[in-house]
N, C-alpha and C positions, 0 to 999 in steps of 0.2 A: 808747761808743767814744771813744778818745782823738783829739785833733785830727789826729794823724799817720795815723790809720786812715781819715780822711775824704778824699774826692776832690772836686776842684772840678767844678762843673757848667758846662761851657763856659767863658766868660769872666766869669761872674757870681761873686758872693760866696757863692752857695749851695754847701754841702758835703754830699755824700751817701756812704752806705756802699757798699762794693763788692758786697754782696748786698742786693737790694731784694725786697720782697714783691709779687709779681704777684697782683692781686686779681680776676682772671677766675674762678678756680675757685669762690670764695665766692658768685659770682652764681648758681650752681646751674643754669646753662643746659646745659652739656655734661658736667659732672662729677657722678658718682653719689655718694650718701651724704652730701650737704651738708646741714648743719643750721644754723640761726641761732645756736644756743648755741655750737657748735664754731667757727663763723666769728668770732664776737665774741671768743672766747678766743684764737683763732689770731692775730688782729690785735694783741691786747694782748701775747701771748707774743712776737711779733716785736719789739716795742719792748723788752721785758724781755731779749731775747736780743742786743740791740745793733744792731738794724736801725732806720734812721731814714727809709727811703725806701719809699714806697707808691705803686704804679702801678695806676690804674683807668681807666675810660672811661665816657662817657655811655651807651654801649650795653652795658656789662657788667651784664646783667640786663635782663629785659623791661621792668622799670619802675625802673631805676636801683638795683637791690638792692645792688650792690657799693658804690656811693658812699654810700648810706644807712647801710650797716653801718660803714663807715669813720667817718662822722660820729658814730654812736652810740658806737662803741668808743673812738675816739681824740680825740673833740672836746675832752676835758679835758686832753689832752696835745698840743694843736695846736702849741705852741711847741717841742716836741721832735722834730717830724716834718716831712718834706718830702713834699708830696702832688703827684703828677702825674696829670692826667686828659687825656682826648682827646675831640675833637669831630669831627663829620662823618660818623658812621655811626649809624643808628638802626634800629629794628625795624618791619617792616610785615608783618602776618600771620605773625609769628614767623620771618621771614626778614630777614637784614641787608640794608639799603639805604643807599646813599651819598647825602649831600647836603652838600656843602661850600661852599654859597653863603654870602655874608657874613651875611645875615640869620639863617640857620639856625645858623651857628657862634656868633653872639652870643647867640641865644636859648638854645642848648644850654649855653653857658658859664654863663649866669645860673641855669639849672635845676640844673646840676652844683653850683654854689656853694650853692644852697639845700639840696640833698640832703646835701652835706658839712658844712653848718652853719658855713661860713666865708665871709669876704668876699673871699678871694683863694686861688688855688692857687699853688704854687711853680713848676710847669711845666705848660704847656698845649700839647698836640700837635694838629696836624692828623692825624687817625687814618690817613688814606690820601688821596692825591690823587683828586679826583673827575673822571672823564673828561668830564663834562657841564659842569663849571665851570672857567673859567680859573684856573690855579694862582695867578696874580697876585691874583685876587679873594680867594681863601682866605687868602693870605699877608697881604694888606692888612687883612682882618678881624682876624686874630690880632695884627697890629701895633697896631690900634686897642685891642684888649683889653689888650695890654701897656702901652700909653700910659695907659690908664684905671686901671691898677693892679689889674686883676682877675686878672692872672697876673704872676709875677715874672720868668718867662722863657718862651721858646717853643721847641717842638720839631716835628719832622716824622717820621712813621713810614711804613714800607713804601714807600720812594721810590728812584728811580734817582739816580745822581750828577748827571745833568742837571737833575732836578727839585730836588735839594738846592741847586744853584747858583742856579737861577731863584728859588726861595723866599728864599734868603739875600740876594738883591739887593734885596728889598723889606722883609723883616722880619728883625731880628737873630735868628740861629739858634743856640741853645745846645745842642740835643740831637738826635740821630738814633736812632730805634728800629727795628732790623731783627731778624729771627731769626738766630741764630748759635749754633753749638755745635761740638763736635769733628767731627761728621760733616756739618755744613752750614756751609761757610766761604766762600760766594760773595762776601761783602762785602769779603774781603781783596783782591780784584782792583781795585776802583774806589772804592766808597763809603768804606771804612775809611781808605785813604790820603788821600782828599779831606777827611774829617773831621779827621784829625790835622793836616793842613796848615792848615786853617781854624779850628782851635780849637773844634771841635764835639764834645761828648761823645757817645760811642756807648754806648747803653743797650740791652742785648740781651735778647730773649725766647727761650724754648725752650732755655736752656742745658743742661737735662737731657732735651731732646728728648721732651717730653710724658711724662716718667717713664721712658723707655727707658734713659737713662744714669744713672738712680738706683740701678740694680742690684737691684731688688726684684721684677722680673717673672720667674717661672719659665718654663721652656721649654714646659710644657704649659698655660700660661695661656690661658683662653678668654675673649675679650672679650665683655661683655654687648652686645647689639644697641643699647642706648641709649648706650654708651660711644663718644664722638666719635672716639676714637683708631682705632677699627676700620677706618675708611676710608683710613688712610694707608699707603702702600706699605712703610714701615719696620717696620710691625707685621704684615706678611703674607709668607707663603711663604718662599722661600730667603733673601730679604733679612732677614727676621725672625731666622732662625737665624744668619746671618753677624753680625748685630748683637749677638746674645747671646754668640757666641764672643768678640767684641771686648770686651764687658762683663766676661766672665770673666777676660780678660787684665788689665783694669783692676782687677778685684777682687784679683788676686794682688799687684799693686803697692800698692793701698790697704791691704791687710792687713799687709804688711810695714811700711808707714808708720804703722800704728795708726790708720787712718782708714777711713771708709766710702767706698763708690764715689762717692756723691753729693758728699761733702766733697772728694774728690780731683778730680772733674770740675769742680766749681765753682771750686776754687782755680786750676786750670789756666786756666779761662775768664777769670776776672777779672784774671789777670796776663798775658793776651795783649796785645801792643802795641796801644795805642789804645782798649782796652775800659775803660770807666769803671765800669759796674755791670751785674750780671746779675739779671734778674727771675726769681724763683722762685715759682711758684704753690704754694699750700698751702691746705688746708681743715681741717687739724687741728693743734693746738699742737706735737705732737712732730715733725711734718714741717718746720715753720718753724724749730724748734730745730736740727734736723740741718742744714738749709740754712745757717743762720747760722754754723755751725762750719766752713763753707767759706772764711771770711775770718779774718784775724788771724794768718796764718802763711804760709810760702812753701814750695813744693815744692823739693827739692834739684835740682841739675843732673843728677844720676844718675837721679832719678825722672822728670824731664822727658825725658831721653833714652829711658828705657824706654817712656814714653807715645808718643813719636814713633815708636818701632819698632812698637808695637801699631797705630798709625794707618796706617803703611805697609803692614802685613800686612792690615789691613782693606780697603785700597784706596780710591781716590778716588771713592767713590759718594756722590752728592749728590742729595737729593730736595727738591723745592720745597715751601714751606709756604704755608698760606693766611693771610689777615689774621686776627689774633687780638688 
């Protein structure tokens, strides 16, 4: 990517691409058909396709599989990439549990660095506020890790605007990570304006709504019982068919533009006011190649207007997401 394609991360000197690789799928916890060989090739293909930003977490994998794969695939290209990881969520009996105490956050950071094969990450998030631990304690721990040079910047994920403000009063905050996409836009009410006002970059997950907005799911698709998407309302009943109708409208716009649905959706997302980067999960090289083609160009005013019309016809249906 050229310097003009890169975006500042908060008020730091770190620059990231508008499309990032979300590294949850390669952990193999909720995605089917994941192989180690494909995951390693996908990570390398991401860099080759112009992506420099990789997002993982301590809990991505029952034993840190995602972080370990990043270290193996991209260790030799460490100076070319920006690595973000998260702490504060772990696994107990294959169920996620929160512990954002200072001691745990510091221990998990050290484990993440070991898995990644690096002495620092570029961005370290609190994965989610822990109701059992004062947010001030979690923020203080991340401030200590920032001061120690174990991370170059700090972020907060899955938080309210009040929590963002409380956290930022203790630790410099460079990034906020919520879910956001064409059909889930709650953050536009409070968190996004707060972040813009305070110079905090918004890094969004689910820009393709767990594959729904990628345009590849047929109407008669039957989800495997092991597929984590099966539990979400947007993949069920009448909402499923309304969403597919919306995707078909997007497909018509994309086809006329010479783009895929995913490219169109991602480009729309990363050019929304205040959005710095969109995390795109992938488990095969061809998926991350397509995602990368969502950056480096701009929708026309006419195309943006067509998308706005399709959104109006779809209606303001918003479904809440889980921590990912």
